[in-house]
N, C-alpha and C positions, 0 to 999 in steps of 0.2 A: 557159576558160581565160585568165589574165589577162595583157592584152597588154602589152607593153614600151612604158615611158615615151617619149613622142615629144617633151614639152616640156621648157625649161629656163628659167632666169630671162632668159637675153639674147633667147630666142625669144618669150617672153611680151611683153618691153618692145616688141620690133619688131612682133608682132602688134596690141598696142594704139596704137602710133603709126601704122601704115600703114592699120590698117581702122577706127580710131576716133578718131583724131587727140587720143589722150590720152596723157600723160607720166604714167609709173607709177614708182613707188619700191619699195614693200615688197611683196614676193612670198613667199608660204608655202605649202606643199603641205598641203592638206587631208585628201586622200583620193588614194592611188594605187593604188586596187583597180581594180574592172571600168571604172570611169571615172575619169580623171584631174580632180581638183577643186582649185582653187587659190584662195586669198584674196589679190587683188590691189588694194592700197589699199583703196578701200570699195566694191570690186567681188567678185563671185564669177564665176571662168572655170571652165567645165565642158567637158571635151573627152568624146565619147562614146566608146563602143566601134564598132568597125567595123558590128558588126552593127545598128546604128541608121541607116538612111538618110536621107536629107533629108527625105522625105516624113512620116516617123514623128516627128522633132524638129519638124518645121514644124507637125505637128497638136497637139504639145504646146503651141506658142507660141500657136495660134489658140484653143485652149482656156484660156490662162491669160488672154489678151486678153479673152475673152468674160466670164471670171469676175472681173476686176480691179476693176470696180466695184461688186461684189456681196459677195465674201468676200476674205480677206486671202491672197494670193498674191505670188509674185514679179514684179519689174518688170525686164523685159529691155531691154539696151541694143542701140540700132539702128548699124550702122556707118555711115560716111560716105556710104557709097552706098544707104542707107535699107533695108538687110537686117538680119536677124537672125542668120544664120548664117555661119561663116567655115570654109571647109575646109582642112585641115592634115593632110598625109600621108595622104589616103585616108579621114580621119574628120573628123567637123563639131564645131566648139565654139560655144559660146553664152556671152554676159557678162551677168549680170545684178546690179542693186544688191544690195550686200552687207545681210543680215538679222540683226540683232542677235539673239544667243539659242544655244541648243544642242538638240540631239535627244535625246530618251529610249532606254533601254535595254528590250528584250522584258521583259515580266512585273515591271514596277515601277510600274505605275500606281496612283493612290490611287483611292477610291470617287468623288471629286470629278473627277477626270480620266476615268474612265470614262463619267460621267454627261454631261461636257463634249464628249468625243469624240463619243458617241452623238449630242447636239445636232448637233454641227458637220456629222457625217455627213449627218444629215436635211437640214440647210439647203444642204449642197452639192448632194445630189441633186436638192432642191426648184430650185436655180438652175440646175440642167442639164436640166430636164423639157424646155424648148424648143430644146434644143441639137441639131443635126443632126449625128448622128454616122454612118458606115456601118458601123463594126466591131461586130460582135456574137460575143459569148462563143459558141464551138462547144460544145455541149452533149452530148457522146457520154458523159456521165457516167453515165448509167442502162443503158447497153449493157455488161452485165457480160461476156458473152462476147468482145467484143472488148477490155474491159479487161483480161482475165484473159491474153488473148492478148499484149498489150502488156507485161504485167508478166513473163510467162514468156522475153519477147525480153531483158528486162534480167537475168534470171536467168542466161542463158546467157552474160553478158558477163565473168564473173568467179566464183571461189569464195569471197568473203568470207562468212562465217558469219552475221553480223547482217545482211546484204543479203538473203542467202536465205531466213534465217528471219523477216525482215520481209515479205518479197514474197509467201512461201507463207501466211503468216498471213492476208494482205489478199485472196488467193485463196481461202482456206478461208472467210473471212468472206462473201466474194460468192457461194460456190457454197452456203451456210447462211442465206442472207438469205431470209427468208420474208414480210417485209412487203408488204403492197399499194401499189403507187406509182402506180396508174392515174390519179390526179388532180394529180400532180404538174407536169403541163404547165399547170394553171392558177395556178403562182405569177406573180409580178409581176416584170417585167423592164424596169428603168431603165438609163440613161445614169448611169454614176459613174466614179469614179477607177480602178478596176481593180486597184488595191492600196492601198486605204486603210486605213490604222491610224494609231495615234497616234505611230507610228515616222516617220511622214512629215510630223510637226508641227514646227516650230521655235518652242521655248519660250524667252521670256526671263522667269527667274523661273519665276512662276505663270502667266503670261500667254502665249497661243499667239500668236506674230508673224504666223506664216504657215503654209500649207498647200504642199506641196512635190512634186514628180514624178509630173506629170499624163502620162507618156508612154503608159501604158497604159489611157488613157480608153476605155472601150466600153459597149456595151449589154449588162447581164449580169444573171443571175438575183440581185436585190438582196439576199436574204436569206443568199445565201453570202457576200456581202461583210461583211454585218454580223456574223454569228457568226464569220467569219474573223477580222476586226478585232478583236472583243472577245478573242477567243482568245490572241492576241499581247501583250495589255495586262494583264490581271489577273494578279496575283502567285499568284493560286489555280489558275491555268491552268500554272503552271510545271510540275507534276507529270503534266500531260496530262489534267486534269479540268476540268470547267464549273463553275462556280459558277451555279446556274440564277437566284438573286435578284439577283446582280450581271448577269447578261445579261439579264433582264427590265429592270433601270434602263437599260441602255443601249437597249433595244430600244422602251422608253417615250418617251426622250429623242428617238430617230429619229422616232417616230410623231408627234411635236408638229409635224413640217414634212411628211411624206409619209406616206400611209396605207398600211397592209398589211392585205392581204384573209385570210381564213381559213384559207386553203391556204398562205398565206405563214408562218403563225404554225404551222400543223401540220407542215409540211414542212421548216421552217428548218434542225432538226439533222440530216435525212435528206440533204438537199442537200449539207450540207457533208461528212458521211459519205461521200458518193457519189463527190464529188470527191476527197476523200482516198483512196478505194479506188484510185483510177486513177492517182494521182499517183506519178511516179518521180523527182520532184526530189530532189536529193541523192543519191540513189543512183548515177545515171547519171553525175552530175557528178562522184561520187567515184572513179569507175572512170577519169575522165578527168584529174583533180587529185591523186588522193590525198589528200583534205583531210578530216580527222577531225572538223573543226567543222560540214561540211556534212553529213556523215553523222550526227552526234549530232542535227542539226536533222530531218533525214528520219526517224530513229529516233522523236523527239518526235511527229512528225504521224503515225506508225504506231499509236502509243501512245494517241493522241487518236482515232484513227479507230477502235480497239478499244473505247475508253471509250464512244464515240458508238453504236458497235454494240449494247453492252449497255444504254444509258441513253436512247436515241432517246425510246423511248415515254413515258417520265416527264419530259423536257424539253417534248417535243411537248404533252404535256398541260399541263403549267405554262403554257406559251405561248399555247395556246389559250383561257386564262382570261382573258387581256387582252380 
């Protein structure tokens, strides 16, 4: 649910004066969605949703401070009390230096951008190899019985025909999946962004000025993040299909910084498919928000899941040739 706006211009001016001893003039809303984001002179103010507690946001600050001399990330502004977070109406805000540029849309990447994204992904993971994180992705992805039960719970929430059809399709695929996944536990787990894609880049023309949004950093099956990242950027993926040649370009660039083992290459499409099998994202939210855009995205992911179900063997074979 989108939360009610908390800030206005007078409140923002007061916050900057009281906590940062900075007088500001120009204030404009950048986003009023799940997080309130404002451009304030040469700063960006981000007010997080209530669900993000102090510990989660401080984790993001810690990661960015760890990375700031290694890759291009935002720079946060400290308060006069030498803190990063300010609490307003049971929500936390943070201020960072403004980064010139824009973000990209899904499915709009050029081949050059696919290559660059793969390289930056590998570079990020390489720079996080020695970063200590206690958060680990829960991998119930391969427990089909449990995941079928989870999908059936969403089916009971309503009678939207598309949702019922999509979830039943996922259940049918899981019930008919025959491939042997006994060695899938041997895939590599690395600490990474948690939501990495070129959608998290700020571009100034053709140059990446920064990578943003590190609140989900955790240890995870890295091949899942690799193929997921690729699938959100290539224009050829818009119709829920994978261009294997372009995926290989991404993977090769990633591997310039971080090695992948034979199980990573073998199981990459299977890991993504299994994660998509169990995902209810978009369907559950639709019943809460009645939002057609989020339902469209959920349907895209189910179509992609079906494509992987039918093409995993070929994608896996091509990747193993690397």
